[in-house]
Backbone as numpy.savetxt, mean C-alpha at the origin, in Angstrom:
# Nx Ny Nz CAx CAy CAz Cx Cy Cz
12.66 -1.60 -8.73 12.93 -0.42 -9.48 12.46 0.83 -8.76
12.66 1.92 -9.38 12.28 3.21 -8.81 11.07 3.76 -9.55
10.29 4.61 -8.89 9.17 5.23 -9.59 9.66 6.18 -10.68
8.81 6.44 -11.63 9.12 7.39 -12.69 9.27 8.79 -12.08
9.96 9.69 -12.75 10.08 11.06 -12.23 8.70 11.66 -11.95
8.57 12.31 -10.79 7.31 12.92 -10.42 6.27 11.95 -9.88
6.69 10.72 -9.61 5.78 9.68 -9.12 6.33 9.08 -7.84
5.47 8.43 -7.05 5.85 7.70 -5.85 5.13 6.36 -5.84
5.71 5.40 -5.11 5.03 4.14 -4.85 4.30 4.26 -3.52
3.07 3.76 -3.45 2.30 3.80 -2.21 1.87 2.38 -1.86
1.98 2.05 -0.57 1.64 0.72 -0.08 0.24 0.74 0.52
-0.56 -0.26 0.17 -1.95 -0.36 0.61 -2.21 -1.73 1.21
-3.14 -1.79 2.16 -3.64 -3.06 2.66 -5.13 -3.10 2.33
-5.56 -4.27 1.86 -6.96 -4.47 1.49 -7.46 -5.66 2.30
-8.34 -5.40 3.25 -8.89 -6.46 4.08 -9.73 -7.43 3.26
-9.82 -8.66 3.73 -10.53 -9.71 3.01 -11.96 -9.29 2.66
-12.64 -8.63 3.57 -14.02 -8.20 3.32 -14.14 -6.68 3.27
-13.04 -6.00 3.03 -13.03 -4.54 3.04 -13.72 -3.98 1.80
-14.27 -2.80 1.95 -14.88 -2.12 0.81 -13.91 -1.20 0.10
-12.76 -0.92 0.75 -11.77 -0.03 0.14 -10.39 -0.32 0.71
-9.33 -0.07 -0.07 -7.97 -0.21 0.44 -7.65 0.89 1.44
-6.67 0.62 2.31 -6.21 1.59 3.29 -4.72 1.82 3.05
-4.32 3.08 2.94 -2.92 3.41 2.68 -2.08 3.18 3.93
-0.93 2.55 3.72 0.07 2.42 4.78 1.16 3.47 4.63
1.15 4.18 3.52 2.11 5.25 3.30 2.93 5.05 2.04
3.82 6.00 1.81 4.70 5.94 0.64 5.85 4.99 0.90
6.32 4.36 -0.15 7.45 3.43 -0.07 8.71 4.19 -0.46
9.62 4.43 0.50 10.85 5.13 0.13 11.71 4.26 -0.79
12.41 4.90 -1.69 13.25 4.16 -2.62 14.72 4.23 -2.26
15.06 5.05 -1.27 16.47 5.24 -0.93 16.86 4.65 0.41
15.92 3.97 1.08 16.22 3.38 2.39 15.20 2.30 2.72
15.55 1.47 3.68 14.62 0.46 4.17 13.48 1.17 4.91
12.28 0.63 4.82 11.14 1.27 5.46 10.49 0.35 6.48
9.97 0.95 7.54 9.17 0.24 8.53 7.83 0.94 8.60
6.77 0.15 8.56 5.42 0.71 8.62 4.78 0.29 9.94
4.33 1.27 10.71 3.68 0.98 11.98 2.24 0.53 11.70
1.87 -0.56 12.34 0.55 -1.14 12.11 -0.32 -0.91 13.34
-1.39 -0.16 13.15 -2.34 0.10 14.24 -3.23 -1.14 14.41
-3.93 -1.25 15.53 -4.86 -2.38 15.71 -5.91 -2.45 14.60
-6.35 -1.31 14.09 -7.35 -1.30 13.01 -6.76 -1.90 11.72
-5.51 -1.57 11.44 -4.84 -2.12 10.26 -4.56 -3.60 10.47
-4.11 -3.97 11.67 -3.82 -5.37 11.96 -5.05 -6.25 11.72
-6.23 -5.72 11.99 -7.46 -6.48 11.79 -7.71 -6.77 10.31
-7.11 -6.01 9.41 -7.30 -6.22 7.97 -6.34 -7.25 7.40
-5.30 -7.59 8.15 -4.22 -8.40 7.59 -4.64 -9.85 7.35
-5.29 -10.50 8.30 -5.65 -11.91 8.11 -6.58 -12.05 6.90
-6.11 -12.77 5.91 -6.86 -12.95 4.68 -6.80 -11.78 3.73
-6.04 -10.74 4.10 -5.97 -9.53 3.30 -4.87 -9.57 2.25
-4.75 -8.47 1.56 -3.79 -8.33 0.46 -3.00 -7.03 0.64
-1.72 -7.07 0.33 -0.90 -5.87 0.21 -0.81 -5.51 -1.27
-0.81 -4.23 -1.56 -0.68 -3.79 -2.95 0.21 -2.55 -2.99
0.94 -2.41 -4.07 1.76 -1.21 -4.32 1.24 -0.57 -5.58
0.92 0.73 -5.48 0.44 1.46 -6.64 1.40 2.57 -7.03
1.32 2.97 -8.28 2.08 4.09 -8.82 1.23 5.34 -8.66
1.72 6.31 -7.88 0.93 7.50 -7.55 1.69 8.78 -7.87
0.96 9.91 -7.95 1.64 11.19 -8.12 2.57 11.45 -6.92
3.57 12.27 -7.13 4.51 12.63 -6.06 3.73 13.04 -4.81
4.07 12.45 -3.67 3.38 12.75 -2.42 2.25 11.79 -2.10
1.90 10.93 -3.05 0.87 9.92 -2.80 -0.47 10.26 -3.42
-1.38 9.34 -3.26 -2.71 9.48 -3.84 -3.39 10.76 -3.35
-3.94 11.56 -4.25 -4.64 12.77 -3.84 -6.07 12.50 -3.36
-6.53 11.27 -3.52 -7.93 10.96 -3.20 -8.10 10.08 -1.96
-7.01 9.49 -1.47 -7.12 8.54 -0.37 -7.40 7.13 -0.83
-7.46 6.94 -2.14 -7.63 5.63 -2.76 -6.60 5.53 -3.89
-6.22 4.32 -4.28 -5.26 4.20 -5.37 -5.79 4.87 -6.64
-4.95 5.66 -7.28 -5.34 6.33 -8.52 -4.51 5.85 -9.70
-3.34 5.30 -9.42 -2.46 4.84 -10.48 -2.52 3.34 -10.64
-1.68 2.84 -11.51 -1.62 1.40 -11.77 -1.17 0.65 -10.53
-1.76 -0.52 -10.31 -1.31 -1.42 -9.24 -0.14 -2.21 -9.83
1.03 -2.10 -9.19 2.26 -2.68 -9.72 2.57 -4.04 -9.13
2.10 -4.30 -7.92 2.39 -5.59 -7.27 1.34 -5.84 -6.19
1.06 -7.12 -5.96 0.16 -7.51 -4.87 0.74 -8.75 -4.18
0.37 -8.94 -2.95 0.76 -10.12 -2.18 -0.32 -10.42 -1.16
-0.61 -11.68 -0.96 -1.67 -12.10 -0.05 -1.05 -12.56 1.26
-1.66 -12.16 2.38 -1.25 -12.66 3.69 -1.81 -14.07 3.88
-1.02 -14.94 4.51 -1.53 -16.27 4.82 -0.95 -16.71 6.16
-1.63 -17.65 6.79 -1.16 -18.19 8.07 -0.05 -19.19 7.82
0.93 -19.19 8.71 2.05 -20.12 8.58 1.87 -21.24 9.58
């Protein structure tokens, strides 16, 4: 679905032992998105979680999720 008017979806990664989520950016609703993963972000992936939150237009004003968490997914080894 799409975010409510005046809202955006934001993608976060939460490392297994992290103290706070890290934003990967806003999730566009009108096109496919690619997120560039830095080495620091890549280090959070093993055992980590992805989450999508509902945020004000333009994303979280605090650098941390402020809205409802709408979806989560856990990374695992294949």
